C-alpha positions as CSV (number, residue, x, y, z in Angstrom):
1,M,0.0,0.0,0.0
2,T,1.4,3.4,-0.9
3,N,1.6,6.3,1.5
4,E,-1.0,8.2,-0.5
5,S,-3.5,5.3,-0.4
6,N,-2.9,4.9,3.4
7,D,-3.5,8.7,3.8
8,I,-6.8,8.4,2.0
9,S,-7.7,5.3,4.1
10,V,-7.0,7.1,7.4
11,W,-8.9,10.2,6.3
12,S,-11.8,8.1,5.0
13,S,-12.2,6.0,8.2
14,R,-12.0,9.1,10.4
15,L,-14.6,10.9,8.2
16,K,-17.0,7.9,8.5
17,A,-16.5,7.6,12.2
18,A,-17.1,11.3,12.8
19,R,-20.2,11.2,10.6
20,E,-21.6,8.1,12.3
21,A,-21.0,9.7,15.7
22,T,-23.4,12.5,14.7
23,G,-26.0,10.2,13.3
24,M,-26.0,12.1,10.0
25,S,-26.5,10.4,6.7
26,Q,-23.9,10.7,4.0
27,R,-26.3,12.8,1.9
28,A,-27.2,15.2,4.8
29,L,-23.5,15.7,5.6
30,G,-22.7,16.4,2.0
31,I,-25.5,18.9,1.7
32,A,-24.6,20.6,5.0
33,A,-21.0,21.0,3.7
34,G,-22.2,22.7,0.5
35,L,-22.2,19.8,-2.0
36,D,-24.9,19.8,-4.7
37,P,-27.8,17.7,-3.3
38,S,-28.0,15.6,-6.5
39,V,-24.5,14.3,-5.9
40,A,-24.0,14.7,-2.2
41,S,-24.7,11.1,-1.2
42,T,-22.5,9.6,-4.0
43,R,-19.6,11.9,-3.3
44,M,-19.7,11.3,0.4
45,N,-19.8,7.5,-0.2
46,R,-16.8,7.7,-2.4
47,Y,-14.9,9.8,0.1
48,E,-15.7,7.3,2.9
49,V,-14.7,4.2,0.9
50,G,-11.5,5.9,-0.3
51,V,-12.3,6.1,-4.0
52,H,-11.8,9.8,-4.0
53,A,-10.1,12.3,-1.7
54,P,-11.6,15.8,-1.4
55,A,-9.9,19.0,-1.8
56,Y,-8.6,20.4,1.5
57,S,-11.2,23.2,1.4
58,I,-14.0,20.5,1.3
59,S,-12.3,18.6,4.2
60,C,-12.4,21.9,6.2
61,R,-16.1,22.3,5.5
62,L,-16.9,18.7,6.4
63,A,-14.9,19.0,9.6
64,E,-16.8,22.2,10.5
65,V,-20.2,20.5,10.0
66,L,-19.0,17.5,12.0
67,E,-17.6,19.8,14.7
68,V,-14.2,18.1,14.6
69,P,-10.9,19.8,13.9
70,V,-9.6,19.1,10.4
71,A,-6.4,17.8,11.9
72,Y,-8.4,14.9,13.4
73,L,-9.4,13.7,9.9
74,Y,-5.8,13.6,8.7
75,C,-4.1,12.3,11.8
76,D,-2.5,8.8,11.2
77,D,-2.0,7.9,14.8
78,D,-5.2,6.8,16.6
79,E,-4.1,7.9,20.1
80,L,-3.1,11.3,18.8
81,A,-6.3,11.6,16.9
82,E,-8.3,11.0,20.0
83,F,-6.3,13.5,21.9
84,I,-6.9,16.1,19.2
85,L,-10.6,15.5,19.3
86,S,-10.7,15.5,23.1
87,F,-8.6,18.7,23.3
88,H,-11.0,20.3,20.7
89,R,-14.0,19.5,22.8
90,A,-12.5,20.5,26.1
91,G,-13.4,23.7,27.9
92,T,-11.0,26.6,28.1
93,K,-9.8,25.8,31.6
94,V,-8.9,22.2,30.7
95,R,-7.2,23.3,27.5
96,R,-5.1,25.8,29.5
97,E,-4.1,23.1,32.0
98,V,-3.2,20.6,29.3
99,K,-1.1,23.2,27.5
100,K,0.6,24.1,30.8
101,L,1.3,20.4,31.6
102,L,2.6,19.7,28.1
103,G,4.7,22.8,28.1
104,S,6.6,21.7,31.2
105,A,6.8,18.1,30.0
106,G,9.8,18.7,27.7
């Protein structure tokens, strides 16, 4: 497997997991991200199975709709991806504490 196909696979699986966590259909997500309703379901399906990779700008729109950071979609390390998502969802106080802790860890 090439690095590019692995990158698409990681992105595709993260997209699908994030979408399923919201309970949105592929079509609903595509439309909410600004895709044409007549192709939204097909394009989202192709993204999720790794047939096509979207432009970065579309990834950003999808992440925004799913309320996940775009970095989460591209992260190839499961533990780091979960950290990115948890940090994104944490409140300001927790984020400050984590930054403080990590700043002094090195």
